[in-house]
N, C-alpha and C positions, 0 to 999 in steps of 0.2 A: 663831678659825677662821680668819684669812687670816695669824694666824703660822703656825703649824700647815700650812698648804699652801705658804706658801711653802720651810720648816725643808725637806720632803719637794718642790720642784722643787729646796731648791739640793741634795739629797740624787739625785736624780738625777740632777743637771748631773756630782756630782763623781763617779758614778757610769762613767758618762757618756768624763769626758776622765781615771779615774782618776791623780790629783798632774799632772796637764797633759798626761799622754801620749795619745795615738789610740786607740780600742779594740784595733785590730791588732798591737798594744804586743804585748810582754812582760805588762805589770804592766797591761793590760785583756783580760789575758784572766779573772778574774776578773769582767767584767762580768757576767758571767750568772746568776754565785751574790748578787753582787751587786744587781740589779733582780729575785731573786724576796724576798729579807731585804725588799728596802723593799716588795714588791704583801703579802707576808708583815701586817710591822709595814701596812700602812693596810685590812688584812682585818679584822685586830683593833682597829684603833681604830673600821673601819667598827661590826665585832659588839657594841663598850663603849657606844658614841656610840646605836646602835640601843634595846640593852638599857636603858641610860641611858632615851631621850627617853620610853623604853614602861612604865618598872616602876612 
């Protein structure tokens, strides 16, 4: 579980800096899209874990 959390933390950090560029530079304009993708992934994981745990 710790590895998964570490992976998501890295994904958020990568999205915020987007290849080392601040979010307000041109490459940073993808920030909202990237964070939405991370959120959707977390929701799928939560649903999968919840279903697996209580099945």
